[in-house]
DRENDO-1510 file (C-alpha; in Angstrom, 1 decimal, always signed):
<recs>
REC; n; res; u; v; w
REC; 1; MET; +23.1; +25.0; +1.2 .
REC; 2; ARG; +19.8; +23.8; +2.5 .
REC; 3; ARG; +21.2; +20.3; +3.1 .
REC; 4; ARG; +23.9; +21.8; +5.2 .
REC; 5; TYR; +21.4; +23.7; +7.5 .
REC; 6; ALA; +19.2; +20.6; +7.6 .
REC; 7; LEU; +22.3; +18.5; +8.6 .
REC; 8; ILE; +23.3; +21.1; +11.3 .
REC; 9; ALA; +19.7; +21.0; +12.7 .
REC; 10; LEU; +19.5; +17.2; +12.7 .
REC; 11; CYS; +22.9; +17.0; +14.5 .
REC; 12; SER; +21.8; +19.6; +17.1 .
REC; 13; LEU; +18.6; +17.5; +17.7 .
REC; 14; LEU; +20.6; +14.3; +18.2 .
REC; 15; VAL; +23.0; +16.0; +20.6 .
REC; 16; ALA; +20.1; +17.3; +22.6 .
REC; 17; CYS; +18.4; +13.9; +22.7 .
REC; 18; GLN; +21.5; +12.2; +23.9 .
REC; 19; GLN; +22.2; +14.6; +26.9 .
REC; 20; PRO; +21.3; +13.0; +30.2 .
REC; 21; GLN; +18.0; +14.1; +31.8 .
REC; 22; GLN; +18.3; +16.2; +35.0 .
REC; 23; GLN; +16.4; +15.2; +38.1 .
REC; 24; GLY; +13.0; +16.8; +38.5 .
REC; 25; VAL; +12.9; +18.1; +35.0 .
REC; 26; SER; +9.8; +17.3; +33.1 .
REC; 27; ASN; +10.1; +15.1; +30.0 .
REC; 28; GLN; +7.3; +16.9; +28.2 .
REC; 29; PRO; +8.0; +18.2; +24.7 .
REC; 30; GLN; +9.0; +21.8; +24.6 .
REC; 31; SER; +7.5; +22.6; +21.2 .
REC; 32; THR; +4.8; +21.4; +18.9 .
REC; 33; VAL; +7.2; +18.8; +17.4 .
REC; 34; GLU; +7.0; +15.6; +19.4 .
REC; 35; VAL; +9.6; +12.9; +19.1 .
REC; 36; LYS; +7.9; +9.5; +19.1 .
REC; 37; SER; +11.0; +7.3; +19.3 .
REC; 38; GLN; +14.8; +7.7; +19.7 .
REC; 39; VAL; +17.2; +7.1; +17.0 .
REC; 40; GLN; +19.8; +4.4; +17.9 .
REC; 41; THR; +22.1; +4.7; +14.9 .
REC; 42; LEU; +22.5; +7.5; +12.3 .
REC; 43; SER; +24.3; +7.0; +9.0 .
REC; 44; LEU; +24.9; +10.2; +7.1 .
REC; 45; GLN; +26.3; +10.5; +3.6 .
REC; 46; PRO; +29.0; +13.2; +3.4 .
REC; 47; LEU; +27.9; +16.4; +1.6 .
REC; 48; SER; +29.9; +16.5; -1.6 .
REC; 49; SER; +29.6; +16.9; -5.3 .
REC; 50; GLY; +29.9; +13.1; -5.7 .
REC; 51; LEU; +26.5; +12.5; -4.0 .
REC; 52; ALA; +24.8; +11.6; -7.3 .
REC; 53; LYS; +27.5; +9.0; -8.0 .
REC; 54; GLU; +27.0; +7.6; -4.5 .
REC; 55; ASP; +23.3; +6.8; -5.0 .
REC; 56; ASN; +23.8; +5.8; -8.7 .
REC; 57; ALA; +21.3; +8.4; -9.8 .
REC; 58; ALA; +22.9; +8.7; -13.3 .
REC; 59; LEU; +22.8; +4.9; -13.7 .
REC; 60; LYS; +19.1; +4.8; -12.6 .
REC; 61; GLN; +18.3; +7.6; -15.0 .
REC; 62; ALA; +20.1; +6.0; -18.0 .
REC; 63; PHE; +18.1; +2.8; -17.3 .
REC; 64; ALA; +14.7; +4.7; -17.1 .
REC; 65; GLN; +15.5; +6.6; -20.3 .
REC; 66; LYS; +16.8; +3.5; -22.1 .
REC; 67; GLN; +20.1; +5.3; -22.9 .
REC; 68; SER; +23.2; +3.5; -24.2 .
REC; 69; HIS; +26.8; +4.3; -24.8 .
REC; 70; VAL; +26.9; +6.6; -21.8 .
REC; 71; TRP; +30.1; +6.8; -19.6 .
REC; 72; LEU; +29.1; +6.5; -16.0 .
REC; 73; GLU; +30.5; +5.9; -12.5 .
REC; 74; GLY; +28.8; +4.1; -9.7 .
REC; 75; ASN; +29.0; +1.4; -7.0 .
REC; 76; GLY; +27.2; -1.7; -5.9 .
REC; 77; ILE; +27.3; -5.1; -4.4 .
REC; 78; VAL; +28.4; -8.2; -6.3 .
REC; 79; LYS; +25.3; -10.4; -6.6 .
REC; 80; LYS; +26.4; -13.3; -8.8 .
REC; 81; LEU; +29.6; -14.6; -10.5 .
REC; 82; LEU; +29.0; -15.9; -14.1 .
REC; 83; PRO; +31.1; -18.0; -16.4 .
REC; 84; ASP; +33.6; -16.1; -18.6 .
REC; 85; ASP; +32.5; -15.1; -22.1 .
REC; 86; THR; +35.2; -16.7; -24.3 .
REC; 87; LYS; +33.8; -16.0; -27.7 .
REC; 88; GLY; +36.1; -13.4; -29.3 .
REC; 89; ALA; +37.8; -11.2; -26.7 .
REC; 90; LYS; +37.6; -12.9; -23.3 .
REC; 91; HIS; +35.3; -11.2; -20.7 .
REC; 92; GLN; +34.9; -11.8; -17.0 .
REC; 93; ARG; +31.2; -11.6; -16.3 .
REC; 94; PHE; +29.4; -10.9; -13.0 .
REC; 95; LEU; +26.2; -9.2; -11.7 .
REC; 96; VAL; +26.2; -6.1; -9.5 .
REC; 97; THR; +23.2; -4.9; -7.6 .
REC; 98; ILE; +23.2; -1.0; -7.8 .
REC; 99; ALA; +19.7; -0.5; -6.4 .
REC; 100; PRO; +16.9; -2.9; -5.1 .
REC; 101; GLU; +15.2; -2.8; -8.6 .
REC; 102; GLN; +18.4; -2.7; -10.8 .
REC; 103; THR; +21.4; -5.0; -11.4 .
REC; 104; LEU; +24.2; -4.5; -14.0 .
REC; 105; LEU; +25.9; -7.3; -16.0 .
REC; 106; PHE; +29.6; -6.6; -16.0 .
REC; 107; ALA; +31.6; -7.6; -19.1 .
REC; 108; HIS; +35.2; -6.9; -18.0 .
REC; 109; ASN; +37.7; -7.5; -20.9 .
REC; 110; ILE; +40.4; -9.8; -19.5 .
REC; 111; ASP; +42.3; -9.8; -22.7 .
REC; 112; LEU; +43.1; -6.0; -22.0 .
REC; 113; ALA; +43.0; -5.9; -18.2 .
REC; 114; GLN; +43.7; -8.1; -15.2 .
REC; 115; ARG; +40.8; -10.3; -13.9 .
REC; 116; ALA; +39.1; -8.4; -11.1 .
REC; 117; ASP; +39.3; -10.4; -7.8 .
REC; 118; VAL; +35.5; -10.1; -6.9 .
REC; 119; ASN; +33.4; -12.4; -4.8 .
REC; 120; VAL; +29.7; -12.4; -4.1 .
REC; 121; GLY; +29.0; -9.7; -1.4 .
REC; 122; ASP; +31.9; -7.5; -2.3 .
REC; 123; GLN; +31.4; -3.8; -2.6 .
REC; 124; VAL; +32.6; -2.4; -6.0 .
REC; 125; GLN; +33.1; +1.0; -7.4 .
REC; 126; PHE; +33.4; +1.3; -11.2 .
REC; 127; LYS; +33.5; +3.5; -14.3 .
REC; 128; GLY; +32.6; +2.3; -17.7 .
REC; 129; GLU; +30.3; +2.5; -20.6 .
REC; 130; TYR; +26.7; +1.7; -19.8 .
REC; 131; ILE; +24.5; +0.0; -22.4 .
REC; 132; TYR; +20.8; -0.4; -21.8 .
REC; 133; ASN; +18.9; -3.7; -21.6 .
REC; 134; PRO; +15.6; -4.4; -20.0 .
REC; 135; LYS; +17.2; -6.4; -17.3 .
REC; 136; GLY; +19.1; -3.4; -15.8 .
REC; 137; GLY; +22.0; -2.8; -18.3 .
REC; 138; ILE; +25.5; -3.8; -19.2 .
REC; 139; MET; +28.7; -2.1; -18.0 .
REC; 140; HIS; +31.7; -2.6; -20.2 .
REC; 141; TRP; +34.9; -0.8; -21.1 .
REC; 142; THR; +35.8; -1.2; -17.4 .
REC; 143; HIS; +39.5; -1.2; -18.4 .
REC; 144; HIS; +42.1; +1.1; -20.0 .
REC; 145; ASP; +41.5; +2.1; -23.6 .
REC; 146; PRO; +44.4; +0.8; -25.7 .
REC; 147; ASN; +43.9; +3.7; -28.1 .
REC; 148; GLY; +44.5; +6.2; -25.2 .
REC; 149; LYS; +40.9; +7.6; -25.3 .
REC; 150; GLN; +38.4; +7.2; -22.4 .
REC; 151; GLY; +38.9; +4.1; -20.3 .
REC; 152; GLY; +37.2; +2.7; -17.2 .
REC; 153; TRP; +38.1; +0.8; -14.1 .
REC; 154; ILE; +36.8; -1.4; -11.3 .
REC; 155; LYS; +37.8; -0.9; -7.6 .
REC; 156; VAL; +37.3; -3.7; -5.0 .
REC; 157; ASN; +39.0; -4.4; -1.8 .
REC; 158; GLY; +41.5; -1.5; -2.2 .
REC; 159; GLN; +42.6; -2.8; -5.7 .
REC; 160; THR; +41.9; -1.0; -9.0 .
REC; 161; TYR; +41.6; -3.1; -12.1 .
REC; 162; GLU; +42.0; -1.1; -15.4 .
</recs>
């Protein structure tokens, strides 16, 4: 509830700053709060229950606590494409940056799911099983479960791969 009031107050302040100044009106601050510079662009996240997913808080927490075998959702930017892992079940591999200090290695099973059409710089959303490693973690089970239990997915450029 506090976020909603803070958002309303911020929007009111921005509207007031964008109104044209009237001739002969002093530009002195009218309260003890003085604005040092004007904001040119404001990018606000929508208030929703999915906020933790948007900032990858659960993934960051799993990494910090060295947790494994945790089903999580998140998003990030494809950083690097890697060669497929062809030992045993084939896996498409790529790195995704989810925070400035954390990347995930994706191991997407292409024996069970279609290869994801990802390129460096693409924004991806995903759900899968997180496995801790000191480099940031591994995301796998990003496909349907052939046994009908919990499965994951990768979404990129309007396409879902499961």
